PAZA-45770 format. One line per 4 residues: number of its first residue (from 0); their letters; for each residue x, y, z of C-alpha. Coordinates in pm, 1 decimal. Layout:
REM PAZA-45770
NUM> a> X,Y,Z  ...
//
This chain:
REM PAZA-45770
0> mylc> -107.1,-687.0,5074.2  -118.2,-436.9,4801.0  129.8,-143.7,4777.6  34.8,197.7,4903.2
4> isma> 82.6,399.3,4562.9  51.2,760.0,4459.3  1.4,717.9,4091.3  -143.2,469.9,3837.8
8> giyi> -275.7,400.7,3499.8  -594.9,243.1,3336.0  -569.4,27.8,3037.3  -903.4,-17.6,2853.6
12> hipf> -890.2,-310.2,2591.6  -1152.9,-258.2,2294.6  -1179.1,-622.7,2143.4  -1292.7,-530.0,1781.4
16> ckqa> -1125.1,-483.6,1445.2  -1263.4,-462.0,1097.4  -1050.2,-726.2,954.6  -764.7,-957.4,1089.9
20> chyc> -391.7,-827.5,1017.6  -181.8,-1158.3,917.5  62.6,-1094.1,1186.0  -144.7,-1000.4,1482.0
24> dfhf> -196.4,-1231.9,1769.1  -386.1,-977.1,1992.3  -720.9,-1065.7,2132.6  -1007.9,-914.6,1910.6
28> stsq> -1329.0,-1023.3,1700.6  -1414.3,-903.0,1350.3  -1793.9,-893.9,1461.9  -1894.6,-620.8,1639.6
32> knrg> -2250.4,-728.4,1703.8  -2183.2,-731.6,2081.4  -2012.4,-382.2,2090.2  -2283.8,-215.6,2283.3
36> aiiq> -2302.8,-493.9,2557.7  -1927.1,-501.3,2570.5  -1931.1,-139.5,2636.7  -2167.0,-168.1,2927.2
40> alaq> -1974.5,-458.8,3063.9  -1638.0,-231.3,3054.3  -1813.3,7.4,3258.9  -1928.6,-260.6,3494.9
44> eiel> -1599.8,-389.2,3537.4  -1447.4,-35.2,3584.9  -1670.7,-15.9,3894.5  -1584.8,-366.8,4005.1
48> qksy> -1226.8,-295.8,3982.1  -1242.9,57.5,4170.6  -1060.1,-52.1,4460.4  -771.8,-256.0,4278.8
52> ldna> -543.1,67.2,4264.0  -592.1,176.3,4640.8  -737.4,507.3,4543.7  -421.0,611.1,4350.3
56> liet> -434.1,930.6,4135.6  -480.8,803.3,3754.8  -222.7,985.6,3548.4  -262.3,795.1,3240.7
60> iyfg> -553.9,626.2,3024.8  -484.1,421.2,2735.7  -748.7,276.3,2495.6  -584.6,-26.2,2314.8
64> ggtp> -704.6,-324.3,2140.1  -807.5,-443.4,1896.7  -903.7,-106.4,1724.1  -1029.3,140.3,1981.5
68> svld> -1121.2,396.5,1688.0  -1419.4,197.2,1603.8  -1579.3,345.2,1913.5  -1786.1,658.5,1864.8
72> asqi> -1710.6,973.6,2060.8  -2028.7,910.9,2270.7  -1886.4,579.2,2370.4  -1534.2,705.6,2464.2
76> nfll> -1709.6,978.8,2700.4  -1928.1,713.1,2854.1  -1634.0,520.5,2948.9  -1417.1,811.9,3038.9
80> etma> -1707.8,960.7,3257.5  -1733.9,604.8,3428.2  -1361.9,589.6,3515.9  -1400.3,964.0,3658.6
84> khhq> -1693.9,840.9,3877.4  -1494.7,571.6,4027.4  -1128.9,691.8,4039.4  -948.0,1031.9,4077.2
88> vssg> -821.8,1133.8,3745.6  -559.2,1397.4,3724.1  -665.4,1695.1,3524.1  -349.1,1671.0,3320.5
92> aeit> -385.3,1281.4,3253.1  -231.4,1163.8,2940.3  -511.0,987.2,2753.2  -439.5,795.2,2450.8
96> lean> -649.6,630.8,2166.9  -493.4,378.1,1947.9  -661.6,454.8,1596.3  -642.1,298.1,1241.6
100> pddl> -607.3,554.3,969.0  -912.6,445.1,788.8  -1120.0,526.2,1098.5  -984.3,893.0,1106.0
104> sqdk> -1222.5,1074.1,868.6  -1244.5,1433.4,916.6  -1591.5,1393.3,1077.4  -1456.4,1126.5,1320.8
108> vlql> -1148.9,1338.9,1431.8  -1381.7,1636.2,1500.0  -1605.1,1421.7,1701.8  -1311.2,1300.0,1887.2
112> rqta> -1202.9,1662.2,1961.3  -1527.3,1663.8,2186.7  -1375.4,1397.9,2401.9  -1074.4,1417.4,2662.2
116> inrf> -862.5,1221.1,2414.8  -518.3,1421.0,2395.9  -284.9,1139.9,2241.4  -322.3,955.1,1936.4
120> sigi> -128.3,624.2,1851.5  -188.6,561.3,1479.4  -121.6,235.0,1328.8  58.1,329.1,1012.9
124> qsff> 281.5,21.7,976.3  390.5,98.2,627.7  363.2,380.1,370.6  339.3,148.9,78.7
128> dedl> 36.7,-30.3,-47.3  186.0,-335.8,-133.2  310.1,-393.0,204.1  -32.0,-304.6,356.5
132> vwmn> -210.4,-547.6,130.5  48.0,-828.9,244.7  -13.9,-733.4,599.8  -387.0,-736.7,551.1
136> rahr> -427.6,-373.0,668.8  -758.3,-216.3,620.9  -601.4,95.7,497.2  -392.0,237.9,213.4
140> aaea> -79.9,455.5,214.4  -261.7,778.6,109.8  -479.7,731.4,414.6  -188.3,687.8,635.9
144> etsi> -45.9,1029.9,562.3  -388.3,1191.4,537.1  -522.5,1082.7,872.0  -200.5,1207.7,1049.5
148> krvq> -258.7,1550.8,887.1  -636.3,1550.8,993.2  -554.1,1496.0,1340.8  -282.0,1767.1,1345.2
152> dagf> -526.0,2018.1,1156.4  -774.7,1938.4,1443.2  -523.1,2056.5,1692.8  -392.6,1738.2,1827.6
156> enit> -14.7,1774.2,1868.0  83.9,1462.2,2081.3  88.7,1191.7,1803.5  280.8,874.4,1784.1
160> adli> 291.5,636.6,1481.5  369.9,263.4,1440.0  591.0,121.7,1176.0  696.5,-235.6,1136.1
164> ygyp> 1033.5,-344.5,985.3  1210.5,-680.2,905.2  946.1,-809.2,688.9  1013.5,-983.1,338.4
168> llsa> 889.8,-713.0,131.1  1074.9,-435.2,307.2  1392.9,-337.3,104.2  1635.6,-118.8,265.4
172> dkwe> 1550.4,152.5,5.4  1165.1,113.4,110.9  1257.0,136.0,496.5  1459.2,464.6,415.1
176> rnln> 1155.4,601.5,248.3  901.7,493.8,524.7  1115.9,695.6,762.2  1167.7,1006.7,556.6
180> tlfs> 786.8,1019.9,512.5  737.5,975.7,886.5  996.6,1272.3,955.8  809.4,1494.4,698.5
184> lnip> 488.4,1467.4,882.5  657.4,1613.4,1187.0  540.3,1395.0,1450.9  704.7,1378.4,1779.1
188> hlsa> 703.5,996.6,1871.9  758.3,660.1,1695.4  696.1,315.8,1794.3  886.8,59.5,1564.1
192> ysmt> 855.5,-312.4,1592.1  1052.1,-597.3,1428.0  808.5,-829.9,1258.6  777.1,-1133.6,1456.0
196> vepr> 583.1,-1465.3,1343.9  347.0,-1549.0,1631.9  187.1,-1894.1,1657.2  -175.0,-1940.0,1517.2
200> tala> -139.9,-1634.9,1318.3  -225.9,-1623.3,929.1  136.6,-1535.3,881.8  262.3,-1833.7,1064.5
204> sqik> 38.4,-2047.0,846.7  168.0,-1888.3,522.2  524.5,-1935.9,601.0  446.9,-2304.1,691.6
208> kkqs> 293.7,-2358.6,368.2  574.0,-2167.1,185.5  313.9,-1918.9,68.1  520.6,-1629.0,227.8
212> ppvn> 904.9,-1608.8,284.5  1020.7,-1646.8,638.3  1128.2,-1353.5,850.0  1501.4,-1268.9,805.0
216> daqs> 1662.3,-1203.1,1128.0  1975.3,-1030.8,973.1  1740.0,-800.3,773.6  1559.2,-716.6,1078.9
220> aeqf> 1910.8,-645.6,1264.1  2037.6,-422.8,977.2  1706.5,-214.8,965.6  1693.0,-178.6,1351.8
224> vylm> 2046.0,-34.5,1327.4  1959.3,198.4,1059.7  1632.5,303.9,1258.5  1857.0,384.5,1552.9
228> hrmq> 2107.1,596.2,1357.6  1815.0,810.1,1181.0  1609.0,849.0,1488.7  1912.3,995.9,1661.2
232> eqgf> 1991.3,1240.9,1371.0  1620.0,1376.1,1389.8  1653.4,1458.1,1769.5  1433.6,1146.7,1909.4
236> ehye> 1552.1,994.1,2238.1  1569.8,593.5,2199.9  1398.5,566.9,2563.1  1297.6,202.2,2508.4
240> isnf> 1393.4,-87.3,2243.7  1090.7,-13.3,2040.8  1007.0,345.2,2114.6  1149.7,692.6,2025.3
244> gkpg> 1022.9,1010.1,2140.8  1151.8,1376.3,2110.3  1239.8,1521.5,2440.3  903.5,1570.2,2663.5
248> khsq> 704.5,1338.2,2430.9  778.1,1001.6,2567.0  456.7,782.7,2628.9  389.3,846.1,2980.1
252> hnsn> 153.5,526.4,3011.2  399.7,296.1,2869.6  693.4,436.3,3035.0  506.6,351.1,3359.3
256> ywkg> 473.6,15.8,3261.6  850.3,-23.6,3226.5  920.4,166.1,3556.1  669.7,-88.6,3742.5
260> ipyv> 387.8,165.5,3816.0  64.0,-3.7,3892.7  -212.2,-32.5,3651.0  -565.0,-194.0,3607.1
264> gigp> -666.3,-352.1,3282.7  -1032.4,-347.4,3181.6  -1176.8,-560.3,2922.9  -1118.3,-916.3,2766.3
268> sahs> -761.7,-1007.1,2772.5  -667.1,-711.3,2973.8  -395.9,-744.6,3235.9  -331.8,-563.7,3565.5
272> fngd> -51.9,-522.6,3810.2  -47.7,-387.0,4145.4  323.6,-445.6,4275.0  249.0,-757.4,4442.9
276> arqw> 48.1,-953.9,4195.8  -60.6,-976.4,3840.1  -413.3,-1060.1,3698.8  -551.0,-1114.7,3356.6
280> nvan> -891.3,-1128.3,3219.8  -1020.0,-1417.9,2998.6  -951.7,-1349.8,2625.1  -1303.6,-1433.8,2512.8
284> naly> -1573.5,-1168.8,2439.9  -1854.2,-1420.2,2527.4  -1699.9,-1544.8,2834.5  -1627.0,-1187.4,2944.7
288> lksl> -1983.0,-1089.8,2899.1  -2100.5,-1411.2,3071.1  -1881.6,-1330.6,3403.2  -1974.5,-969.1,3401.0
292> senn> -2345.2,-1056.3,3370.4  -2297.1,-1257.3,3708.5  -2115.1,-954.0,3864.8  -1770.4,-1128.8,3856.9
296> ipae> -1419.7,-1020.6,3720.5  -1320.5,-1297.2,3481.4  -943.2,-1275.4,3593.0  -693.0,-1526.7,3686.5
300> letl> -432.1,-1404.1,3966.9  -71.6,-1463.5,4001.8  95.3,-1359.0,4334.3  458.3,-1256.1,4228.1
304> tten> 742.5,-1424.0,4413.4  1066.5,-1226.5,4502.9  1229.6,-1402.9,4195.5  950.3,-1295.2,3984.7
308> rlne> 980.3,-939.7,4093.0  1358.6,-928.5,4024.0  1322.3,-1090.0,3696.2  1032.8,-863.8,3575.4
312> yimt> 1233.7,-554.7,3701.8  1533.9,-671.7,3491.3  1342.3,-756.5,3182.9  1148.6,-446.8,3163.9
316> sirt> 1399.2,-200.0,3289.5  1707.7,-321.0,3070.5  1486.1,-204.4,2768.4  1473.9,147.5,2861.7
320> mwgf> 1747.7,428.1,2864.5  1711.5,445.9,3227.4  1848.0,74.9,3260.4  1858.7,-111.2,3606.6
324> slek> 2000.4,-14.8,3919.3  2187.7,-218.4,4200.1  1978.9,-22.8,4457.5  1653.9,-111.8,4321.6
328> lesi> 1756.5,-480.4,4306.8  1878.0,-465.1,4678.8  1519.9,-311.8,4750.5  1340.0,-604.6,4623.4
332> ergt> 1597.2,-875.5,4769.3  1905.3,-786.7,4966.3  2231.3,-958.2,4833.3  2109.8,-992.7,4477.1
336> stii> 2297.2,-679.4,4359.7  2605.8,-856.6,4393.8  2521.8,-1145.9,4182.8  2377.0,-964.1,3919.8
340> kkea> 2670.7,-718.3,3907.3  2900.2,-1036.8,3865.1  2693.7,-1175.3,3589.9  2650.5,-824.5,3390.2
344> qafi> 3042.3,-777.7,3380.0  3068.6,-1030.0,3062.6  2827.4,-818.4,2895.0  3031.8,-484.5,3001.9
348> dngw> 3351.2,-660.5,2886.2  3194.2,-736.4,2528.2  3041.1,-379.6,2495.6  2666.7,-477.0,2535.0
352> ltqq> 2641.3,-302.7,2848.9  2767.7,1.7,3024.8  2765.2,103.2,3397.9  2744.2,449.4,3536.2
356> eqtf> 2773.6,422.5,3918.2  2491.7,196.5,4011.0  2290.8,190.7,3700.1  2334.8,-38.9,3392.4
360> tltp> 2222.5,41.8,3032.8  2248.7,-127.3,2712.7  2502.6,7.6,2451.0  2357.5,46.1,2070.3
364> agkl> 2516.2,-282.9,1995.3  2356.9,-433.3,2329.5  2010.8,-338.7,2214.7  2020.5,-603.1,1943.0
368> yadh> 2039.9,-863.3,2213.4  1844.6,-711.6,2489.5  1609.5,-1017.9,2536.8  1914.8,-1255.5,2556.1
372> iaae> 2103.8,-1037.3,2802.1  1801.1,-1005.8,3022.4  1732.0,-1388.4,3014.6  2117.4,-1425.8,3131.3
376> lffn> 2087.9,-1192.1,3399.7  1760.5,-1349.2,3543.7  1795.4,-1449.0,3907.2  1720.3,-1826.8,3983.7
380> na> 1695.6,-1935.6,4335.7  1728.7,-2305.2,4215.6
//
């Protein structure tokens, strides 16, 4: 039985990119020949999934990918109108578009002004051309800065940028200069990710063939510590391991993920969560289109056990400034808070966790070990 919920989000996966970044393992295609068909299938899935969120008020919509900025304004409006037809969308909904700098020409930005998009997530990654070439990004450093300024000049204020750290070309000096450039652009949010080597990516292959140096964990840790220090200096709140926002400028959509607010995912590879279960769509454009042509949602379903729910709550909440609470653990399963509190004590003793009343949060030192701490706290019925 689904939860009775009052608010929720919608994620739309746009499975197209101009070219493949060497580190990326998200689902996308570099061929856009089926773009029109995918847009129609997304609209069809929105209708088929309309009851998934139990008539909740939609407070956030997020166009992710892939590269959603390959869509034109009419396609975005078509999808937004379809959502409004089948859901109650809040008049103040946060509506985010992920965008690559090379897509944000002056004409494109002005076109996007005619949509309901009110937040941009711009994939900068680096302000150095040599790094962008190494990553196989489609844009260059000059475009990165120009794209942000164009979006600002068009009247958009709610902007976030992505940066990557911890890769072989990024010296301490270059990381400092990347952050200084970001601060000079006066945007209110940053998502910063440590470079990870995912299987079946070009980067993994290059490292295996010794065509690229391996990622250095010590370098990543040093650059993460420096990042935390500089962001605090600039007045940003470190509200999730990879996310920093000025007060009032947190990503509402992603914050709701971490707080366990339900959402429906539309498109190939998109995931959905309603409180009781998760489902995920097939990560294949052709199979996605075939399934929708037969009026079927191409999704697999997993009903969450109590253990799943406990561990998902720990895994997501420990990454945030809000932490995890014993009260919430008890609401999921009585008696578990005593067990978790006992397990957490070792991390309090070594300075990685701090406790305030019934809530536990990571210390700055503990943020370096968030995944390890979460895994150690996981509840196991065995």
